C-alpha positions as CSV (number, residue, x, y, z in Angstrom):
1,X,6.4,-4.1,20.8
2,X,8.8,-4.9,17.8
3,X,6.8,-6.0,14.5
4,X,7.1,-9.9,13.6
5,X,9.1,-10.4,10.4
6,X,6.8,-12.4,8.1
7,X,8.9,-15.1,6.1
8,X,6.4,-15.2,3.4
9,X,4.8,-12.3,1.7
10,X,1.3,-14.2,2.0
11,X,1.2,-13.0,5.6
12,X,1.0,-9.3,4.3
13,X,-2.2,-7.5,5.3
14,X,-4.5,-6.2,2.6
15,X,-3.3,-2.9,0.9
16,X,-6.9,-1.6,1.9
17,X,-6.5,1.1,4.6
18,X,-10.4,1.2,5.3
19,X,-11.6,4.3,3.5
20,X,-13.2,2.3,0.7
21,X,-14.7,5.4,-1.3
22,X,-14.8,5.7,-5.0
23,X,-15.5,9.1,-6.2
24,X,-15.8,9.8,-9.8
25,X,-13.6,6.9,-10.9
26,X,-13.4,3.1,-10.2
27,X,-10.4,3.4,-8.0
28,X,-10.7,3.6,-4.0
29,X,-9.6,6.8,-2.8
30,X,-7.7,5.4,0.0
31,X,-5.7,2.5,-1.4
32,X,-6.1,3.1,-5.2
33,X,-7.4,-0.5,-5.7
34,X,-10.5,-1.4,-7.7
35,X,-13.3,-3.5,-6.1
36,X,-12.4,-6.6,-8.2
37,X,-8.9,-6.2,-6.9
38,X,-9.9,-5.9,-3.3
39,X,-11.7,-9.2,-3.6
40,X,-8.7,-10.7,-5.6
41,X,-6.0,-9.7,-3.1
42,X,-7.8,-12.3,-0.3
43,X,-7.3,-15.4,-2.8
44,X,-3.6,-14.5,-3.5
45,X,-1.3,-17.0,-1.5
46,X,2.2,-16.7,-2.9
47,X,5.1,-14.3,-3.1
48,X,4.9,-14.5,-6.7
49,X,1.4,-13.2,-6.8
50,X,1.3,-10.7,-3.8
51,X,4.6,-8.6,-4.3
52,X,3.8,-7.8,-8.0
53,X,0.3,-6.8,-6.8
54,X,1.9,-4.4,-4.3
55,X,4.2,-3.3,-7.0
56,X,1.7,-2.3,-9.4
57,X,-0.6,-0.7,-6.6
58,X,2.6,1.5,-5.8
59,X,3.0,2.5,-9.3
60,X,-0.8,3.4,-9.8
61,X,-0.7,5.6,-6.6
62,X,2.4,7.4,-7.7
63,X,0.9,7.9,-11.3
64,X,-2.1,9.5,-9.3
65,X,0.1,12.0,-7.3
66,X,3.1,11.5,-5.0
67,X,1.1,12.7,-2.1
68,X,-1.7,9.8,-2.6
69,X,1.2,7.5,-2.3
70,X,2.9,8.9,0.7
71,X,-0.4,9.1,2.5
72,X,-1.1,5.3,1.8
73,X,2.4,4.4,2.8
74,X,1.8,6.1,6.0
75,X,-1.7,4.4,6.7
76,X,-0.6,1.1,5.6
77,X,2.6,1.0,7.8
78,X,0.5,1.8,10.7
79,X,-2.1,-0.9,9.9
80,X,0.9,-3.4,9.9
81,X,2.0,-2.0,13.3
82,X,-1.5,-2.3,14.7
83,X,-1.4,-6.0,13.5
84,X,2.1,-6.6,14.8
85,X,3.5,-7.7,11.4
86,X,6.6,-6.4,9.5
87,X,5.6,-3.6,6.8
88,X,6.2,-5.6,3.3
89,X,6.4,-2.2,1.6
90,X,10.0,-2.1,3.3
91,X,11.0,-4.8,0.9
92,X,9.9,-2.6,-2.2
93,X,11.9,0.2,-3.8
94,X,9.4,3.0,-3.3
95,X,9.9,6.2,-4.8
96,X,11.4,9.2,-3.1
97,X,8.9,11.8,-2.0
98,X,8.9,14.9,-4.0
99,X,9.2,18.3,-2.3
100,X,6.6,20.7,-3.0
101,X,7.7,24.4,-3.6
102,X,8.4,26.2,-0.5
103,X,8.0,22.8,1.6
104,X,10.5,20.5,3.3
105,X,10.2,16.7,3.0
106,X,9.9,15.0,6.4
């Protein structure tokens, strides 16, 4: 089943990937959001609010380690597929995965 292409960012599913654990910091282990940001996302309604929210989240996850970002991007893509929606991350300029020594990037 091909994913529907949303015409507006407001159809973007929450960045939450249902892990919701906050070990040793205030950021979620799964999606990198703060609890307050998870609540705030539900109230965002326009591209001008949602797109920058995703860009900030991607920057944060990249700063926390490239593997975290890549795991989240993969999990979020699966979430979009399950919901039958296009992945809004495809509209963002995501950083290229960095290869670890001795490992190929796939």
